[in-house]
C-alpha positions as CSV (number, residue, x, y, z in Angstrom):
1,M,-93.4,-166.1,-68.7
2,K,-93.8,-163.0,-70.9
3,R,-92.9,-159.7,-69.3
4,I,-95.7,-157.2,-68.6
5,D,-96.0,-154.6,-71.3
6,C,-95.7,-151.0,-69.9
7,V,-95.4,-149.2,-73.2
8,N,-97.8,-146.3,-73.8
9,K,-100.0,-147.4,-70.9
10,I,-102.0,-145.5,-68.3
11,A,-100.5,-145.6,-64.8
12,I,-101.6,-144.4,-61.4
13,V,-98.8,-143.7,-58.9
14,T,-99.4,-142.5,-55.3
15,G,-96.7,-140.6,-53.5
16,A,-95.7,-139.3,-56.9
17,S,-94.4,-135.9,-55.8
18,S,-91.1,-137.2,-54.3
19,G,-88.9,-140.2,-53.6
20,I,-89.6,-143.6,-55.1
21,G,-93.0,-142.5,-56.4
22,K,-91.5,-139.6,-58.4
23,E,-88.7,-141.8,-59.8
24,I,-91.2,-144.5,-60.9
25,S,-93.3,-141.9,-62.5
26,T,-90.3,-140.5,-64.3
27,I,-89.3,-143.9,-65.6
28,L,-92.8,-144.7,-66.8
29,V,-93.1,-141.5,-68.7
30,K,-89.6,-141.2,-70.1
31,K,-88.8,-144.9,-70.8
32,Y,-92.2,-146.3,-71.6
33,G,-94.2,-143.3,-72.8
34,C,-96.9,-143.8,-70.2
35,T,-99.5,-141.3,-69.1
36,V,-99.2,-141.1,-65.3
37,Y,-101.9,-139.9,-62.9
38,G,-99.6,-138.7,-60.1
39,I,-101.3,-138.6,-56.7
40,A,-100.1,-136.7,-53.7
41,R,-101.3,-134.0,-51.2
42,D,-99.0,-131.1,-52.2
43,L,-100.0,-129.5,-55.5
44,R,-96.8,-127.4,-55.6
45,K,-94.6,-130.5,-55.5
46,L,-96.8,-132.2,-58.1
47,D,-96.5,-129.1,-60.3
48,V,-92.7,-129.4,-60.2
49,V,-92.9,-133.0,-61.4
50,R,-95.4,-132.1,-64.1
51,E,-93.1,-129.4,-65.4
52,E,-90.3,-131.9,-65.6
53,L,-92.3,-134.7,-67.3
54,G,-94.8,-132.7,-69.4
55,H,-98.4,-131.6,-68.8
56,K,-99.8,-134.3,-71.2
57,N,-97.7,-137.1,-69.7
58,F,-98.1,-136.3,-66.0
59,L,-101.5,-135.4,-64.6
60,C,-101.7,-134.0,-61.1
61,C,-104.2,-135.5,-58.7
62,V,-104.3,-133.9,-55.3
63,M,-105.9,-136.1,-52.7
64,D,-105.6,-137.7,-49.2
65,V,-104.8,-141.3,-49.9
66,S,-105.9,-142.4,-46.4
67,A,-109.5,-141.1,-47.0
68,K,-111.9,-143.7,-48.5
69,H,-114.1,-141.0,-50.0
70,S,-111.1,-139.8,-52.0
71,W,-110.8,-143.1,-53.7
72,E,-114.6,-143.3,-54.2
73,K,-114.3,-140.0,-56.2
74,F,-111.4,-141.4,-58.2
75,D,-113.4,-144.5,-58.9
76,N,-116.2,-142.4,-60.3
77,F,-113.8,-140.4,-62.4
78,L,-112.4,-143.6,-64.0
79,E,-115.9,-144.9,-64.6
80,N,-117.2,-141.7,-66.2
81,S,-114.1,-141.1,-68.3
82,H,-113.9,-144.8,-69.4
83,T,-110.2,-144.8,-68.3
84,S,-108.5,-148.2,-67.9
85,P,-105.1,-148.0,-66.2
86,A,-102.7,-150.9,-66.7
87,I,-100.3,-150.0,-63.9
88,L,-101.0,-149.1,-60.2
89,V,-98.1,-148.2,-57.9
90,N,-98.8,-147.5,-54.3
91,C,-95.8,-145.5,-53.0
92,A,-97.4,-143.1,-50.5
93,G,-96.2,-143.5,-47.0
94,I,-95.1,-141.9,-43.8
95,L,-92.5,-142.7,-41.2
96,P,-93.4,-141.4,-37.7
97,R,-90.6,-140.5,-35.3
98,F,-88.8,-143.4,-33.8
99,A,-90.4,-144.1,-30.4
100,S,-91.4,-147.0,-28.1
101,F,-95.1,-147.9,-28.1
102,E,-95.3,-146.3,-24.7
103,N,-94.2,-143.0,-26.2
104,T,-96.4,-143.3,-29.3
105,S,-99.8,-141.7,-29.3
106,L,-102.8,-143.6,-30.6
107,E,-103.5,-140.8,-33.1
108,S,-100.0,-141.2,-34.6
109,F,-100.4,-145.0,-34.7
110,E,-103.8,-144.7,-36.5
111,K,-102.5,-142.2,-39.0
112,T,-99.5,-144.4,-39.9
113,V,-101.7,-147.4,-40.5
114,D,-104.2,-145.4,-42.5
115,V,-101.6,-143.9,-44.8
116,N,-99.3,-146.9,-45.1
117,F,-101.8,-149.7,-45.2
118,M,-105.4,-148.7,-45.6
119,S,-104.6,-146.3,-48.5
120,C,-103.4,-149.4,-50.5
121,V,-106.5,-151.4,-49.5
122,Y,-108.7,-148.6,-50.8
123,S,-106.6,-148.1,-53.9
124,C,-106.7,-151.8,-54.9
125,K,-110.4,-152.0,-54.1
126,Y,-111.4,-149.1,-56.2
127,I,-108.8,-149.1,-59.0
128,M,-108.3,-152.8,-59.8
129,P,-111.8,-153.3,-61.3
130,H,-111.0,-150.7,-63.9
131,M,-107.6,-152.1,-64.8
132,E,-106.6,-153.7,-68.1
133,K,-106.1,-157.5,-68.1
134,G,-102.4,-158.2,-68.0
135,G,-101.7,-155.1,-65.9
136,V,-99.6,-154.9,-62.7
137,V,-100.1,-153.6,-59.2
138,I,-97.0,-152.7,-57.1
139,N,-97.5,-152.1,-53.4
140,V,-94.3,-150.6,-51.9
141,S,-93.8,-151.9,-48.3
142,S,-90.5,-151.7,-46.5
143,A,-87.6,-153.7,-45.1
144,S,-89.2,-153.0,-41.7
145,A,-91.7,-155.7,-42.7
146,L,-88.9,-158.2,-43.0
147,C,-87.6,-157.9,-39.4
148,P,-89.3,-156.2,-36.4
149,F,-87.3,-154.2,-33.9
150,G,-88.1,-151.6,-31.2
151,G,-89.1,-148.1,-31.9
152,V,-91.0,-148.6,-35.2
153,G,-94.1,-150.4,-34.0
154,S,-96.7,-148.5,-36.0
155,Y,-94.5,-148.3,-39.1
156,S,-93.4,-151.9,-39.0
157,A,-96.9,-153.1,-38.3
158,S,-98.4,-151.1,-41.2
159,K,-95.8,-152.3,-43.7
160,A,-96.0,-155.9,-42.5
161,A,-99.8,-155.8,-43.0
162,L,-99.3,-154.4,-46.5
163,E,-96.9,-157.3,-47.3
164,R,-99.4,-159.9,-46.2
165,F,-102.3,-158.2,-47.9
166,T,-100.4,-158.0,-51.2
167,E,-99.3,-161.6,-51.0
168,S,-102.8,-162.7,-50.4
169,L,-104.1,-160.5,-53.2
170,S,-101.5,-162.0,-55.6
171,C,-102.9,-165.5,-54.8
172,E,-106.4,-164.4,-55.8
173,S,-105.8,-162.2,-58.8
174,R,-105.7,-164.1,-62.2
175,D,-105.7,-161.2,-64.7
176,I,-103.5,-158.7,-62.9
177,S,-100.0,-159.4,-61.6
178,V,-99.5,-158.2,-58.0
179,S,-96.1,-157.5,-56.5
180,C,-94.9,-156.3,-53.1
181,A,-91.6,-154.3,-53.0
182,M,-89.6,-154.0,-49.7
183,P,-86.8,-151.5,-50.1
184,G,-84.3,-150.7,-47.3
185,F,-83.2,-147.2,-46.5
186,V,-83.5,-144.9,-49.6
187,K,-82.4,-141.3,-50.0
188,T,-85.9,-139.7,-49.8
189,N,-87.5,-137.0,-47.7
190,I,-89.6,-139.6,-45.7
191,M,-87.7,-138.5,-42.5
192,K,-88.6,-134.9,-42.9
193,G,-89.8,-133.6,-39.6
194,H,-87.7,-136.0,-37.5
195,N,-85.2,-133.2,-36.6
196,V,-82.3,-135.3,-37.8
197,T,-78.9,-133.7,-37.2
198,E,-76.4,-133.3,-39.9
199,K,-74.3,-136.0,-38.4
200,E,-77.3,-138.4,-38.4
201,K,-78.1,-137.4,-42.0
202,G,-74.6,-138.4,-43.0
203,I,-74.7,-141.8,-41.2
204,I,-78.1,-142.6,-42.7
205,G,-77.1,-141.4,-46.1
206,S,-74.0,-143.6,-46.1
207,F,-76.0,-146.7,-46.4
208,S,-79.2,-145.3,-48.2
209,A,-79.8,-146.4,-51.7
210,D,-80.3,-144.1,-54.7
211,P,-84.1,-143.7,-55.3
212,T,-83.7,-143.9,-59.1
213,K,-81.9,-147.2,-58.9
214,V,-84.4,-148.5,-56.4
215,A,-87.4,-147.5,-58.6
216,S,-85.8,-149.1,-61.7
217,K,-85.2,-152.4,-59.8
218,I,-88.7,-152.4,-58.5
219,L,-90.2,-151.8,-62.0
220,N,-88.0,-154.3,-63.7
221,K,-88.7,-157.1,-61.3
222,A,-92.5,-156.3,-61.2
223,R,-92.5,-156.5,-65.0
224,K,-91.0,-160.0,-64.7
225,R,-94.0,-160.8,-62.4
226,K,-91.9,-161.2,-59.3
227,K,-94.3,-161.3,-56.3
228,R,-91.8,-160.5,-53.6
229,I,-89.2,-157.8,-54.4
230,V,-86.5,-157.1,-51.8
231,V,-84.3,-154.1,-52.7
232,G,-81.1,-153.0,-51.0
233,T,-78.2,-154.6,-49.1
234,D,-79.7,-153.6,-45.7
235,A,-83.1,-155.1,-46.7
236,H,-81.5,-158.4,-47.7
237,F,-79.4,-158.5,-44.5
238,M,-82.5,-157.9,-42.4
239,S,-84.4,-160.6,-44.3
240,F,-81.6,-163.1,-43.8
241,M,-81.1,-162.4,-40.2
242,Y,-84.7,-162.7,-39.3
243,R,-85.1,-166.0,-41.2
244,A,-82.0,-167.4,-39.7
245,F,-82.3,-166.0,-36.2
246,P,-86.0,-165.1,-35.6
247,R,-85.6,-164.6,-31.8
248,F,-82.1,-163.0,-31.8
249,A,-82.3,-160.6,-34.8
250,P,-85.0,-158.2,-33.5
251,K,-83.3,-157.9,-30.1
252,L,-79.9,-157.3,-31.8
253,F,-81.3,-154.5,-34.1
254,T,-83.1,-152.9,-31.1
255,K,-79.9,-153.0,-29.0
256,I,-77.9,-151.5,-31.9
257,I,-80.1,-148.4,-32.3
258,K,-80.3,-147.9,-28.5
259,K,-76.5,-148.1,-28.2
260,S,-76.0,-145.7,-31.1
261,N,-76.7,-142.7,-28.8
262,L,-78.2,-140.9,-31.8
263,E,-80.8,-138.2,-31.0
264,L,-83.0,-139.8,-33.6
265,F,-83.6,-142.8,-31.3
266,K,-83.7,-141.1,-27.9
267,N,-87.4,-142.2,-27.3
268,V,-86.9,-145.8,-28.3
């Protein structure tokens, strides 16, 4: 099957100010000559990316992706400007502090689901009708959707919901390819605000993947119309363990993080 053409296309990328979203935006602009509408909440961070990629190539869009009315406004903009994107990448996401469900507030749970899952539902609902035939949608889930374990209830649930939603959407969509990416730990700032110690940063960093390489793998596989994209050694290991030992694996991973004695997991 012919690869998806990304050259000189219009792309929409959420979470574009940092991490995988920024790296995907960079590849789309520098390698494929795309015009990217970069979406995030922090204009200062978006401005930095725009300076790197060029004002004509990267257009800053400040919005709250978890708010439906934000996507309604974007829908109106695309309609009025007769803009037809060919690429939609949903990268925006948050990782709440590791905690048992008992120690997780409902407000935190709802916010996680809204940002990680509902934002993608809104995005697909309002953007896909404007997209070019033969385009591609990439929803970035997580390895936590591959195997559940204690302490990440809201995050895992939101990412698992995104995986199932994306797979269902791919079955329905005929004119647009739909892919779900599930990367493992990546060197991004998603754990900002977790009060991670230097020791913990070192441990996590030792098995975290480079965001540029992860972004490149996701784009390359999505262009080949791969529906399910698992990226990272840790992600593949979690996937294998859960498929092979569905009862044992979640308990094992939960036990490991509890036995680690890291401050990061003290509320699990």
